[in-house]
C-alpha positions as CSV (number, residue, x, y, z in Angstrom):
1,M,152.4,72.5,121.6
2,A,151.6,70.6,124.8
3,Q,148.0,69.8,125.6
4,E,146.8,70.5,129.1
5,E,145.9,67.3,131.0
6,K,142.3,66.7,131.9
7,D,141.3,64.8,135.0
8,S,139.0,61.8,134.7
9,G,136.0,63.8,136.0
10,D,136.3,66.3,133.1
11,I,136.7,63.5,130.6
12,Q,133.6,61.7,132.0
13,E,131.6,64.9,131.9
14,E,132.6,65.5,128.3
15,W,131.4,62.1,127.2
16,Q,128.2,62.4,129.2
17,K,127.4,65.5,127.3
18,R,128.0,63.6,124.0
19,A,125.7,60.8,125.1
20,T,123.0,63.4,125.9
21,R,123.4,65.0,122.5
22,V,123.1,61.7,120.7
23,L,120.0,60.7,122.7
24,K,118.4,64.1,122.3
25,G,119.2,64.2,118.7
26,E,117.4,60.9,118.1
27,M,114.4,62.1,120.1
28,L,114.3,65.2,118.0
29,R,114.7,63.3,114.7
30,F,111.7,61.1,115.7
31,G,109.7,63.9,117.2
32,I,109.6,62.3,120.6
33,T,109.2,64.4,123.8
34,P,110.4,63.3,127.2
35,E,106.7,62.7,128.2
36,L,106.2,60.5,125.1
37,L,109.4,58.6,125.7
38,S,108.4,58.0,129.3
39,G,105.2,56.3,128.0
40,L,107.1,54.3,125.4
41,L,109.6,53.1,128.0
42,E,106.8,52.0,130.3
43,D,104.9,50.2,127.6
44,G,107.9,48.8,125.8
45,V,110.3,47.7,128.5
46,G,108.4,48.3,131.8
47,L,110.6,51.2,132.9
48,K,108.5,53.7,134.9
49,L,109.8,57.3,134.9
50,D,107.7,60.4,134.6
51,G,108.5,62.9,131.9
52,R,110.2,65.4,134.2
53,A,112.4,62.7,135.9
54,L,113.3,61.3,132.4
55,S,114.2,64.8,131.1
56,Q,116.5,65.4,134.1
57,K,118.1,62.0,133.7
58,I,118.8,62.7,130.0
59,N,120.0,66.3,130.7
60,R,122.5,65.1,133.3
61,G,123.8,62.5,130.9
62,R,124.3,60.0,133.7
63,F,122.6,57.0,132.2
64,S,123.7,53.5,131.4
65,F,124.3,52.1,128.0
66,A,121.4,49.7,128.8
67,F,119.1,52.7,129.3
68,F,120.3,54.2,126.1
69,L,119.6,51.0,124.2
70,Q,116.1,50.8,125.8
71,C,115.4,54.3,124.5
72,M,116.6,53.5,121.1
73,H,114.5,50.3,121.1
74,V,111.2,52.0,122.1
75,M,111.8,54.8,119.6
76,G,112.3,52.3,116.8
77,V,115.9,53.3,116.0
78,S,117.4,50.6,113.9
79,S,120.7,52.2,113.2
80,L,122.7,55.0,114.6
81,D,125.6,57.1,113.3
82,L,127.6,57.8,116.4
83,Y,129.6,60.4,114.6
84,L,126.7,62.7,115.2
85,A,128.2,63.2,118.6
86,G,131.4,64.6,117.0
87,P,134.9,64.1,118.2
88,P,136.2,65.7,121.4
89,D,137.5,69.2,120.9
90,D,141.1,68.1,121.5
91,Y,140.8,64.9,119.5
92,R,143.9,64.1,117.4
93,P,143.6,60.8,115.6
94,Y,146.7,58.6,115.5
95,V,148.0,58.6,112.0
96,P,151.1,56.6,111.5
97,K,153.8,58.2,109.4
98,A,153.5,57.2,105.8
99,K,156.4,55.3,104.3
100,G,157.8,56.5,101.0
101,R,157.3,59.8,99.4
102,K,154.3,62.1,99.6
103,M,151.9,62.2,96.8
104,K,151.7,65.3,94.7
105,L,148.7,66.8,93.0
106,I,148.8,65.9,89.4
107,D,147.2,66.9,86.1
108,D,145.3,64.5,83.9
109,D,148.4,63.7,81.8
110,T,150.4,62.3,84.7
111,P,149.6,58.8,86.2
112,A,148.2,59.0,89.7
113,Y,150.2,56.1,91.0
114,Q,153.9,55.5,90.4
115,R,155.7,52.4,91.4
116,K,159.3,52.3,92.7
117,G,161.6,53.1,89.8
118,G,159.1,55.5,88.2
119,E,156.8,52.9,86.4
120,S,153.2,54.1,86.2
121,D,150.2,52.0,87.2
122,P,149.2,50.0,84.1
123,E,145.5,50.2,85.0
124,A,145.5,54.0,85.1
């Protein structure tokens, strides 16, 4: 099944939406409104944006990684799970073909690992 090709603008837009979701998600998690974030950015890093302009910037998703880090810093985010953004809809991870035979589901009486020649794992 052939995938339809996306142009670079579509790809960029998709990732901008993801960046927006991550930033908005952290704001929601910490209970921070755009107006509050605006004040935190001004006090914390000297960036002056009113709440409405900040909200538009975030909603467009066209912000730098430096801006994203500034937001995380002033909100007190010390770690971030980027998987919150989720993979692209058409994401297919590269999985190399496994060498050897496929594993079978087994019952408790059969060893889970078998070496070449049929020997079972001595630690099982």
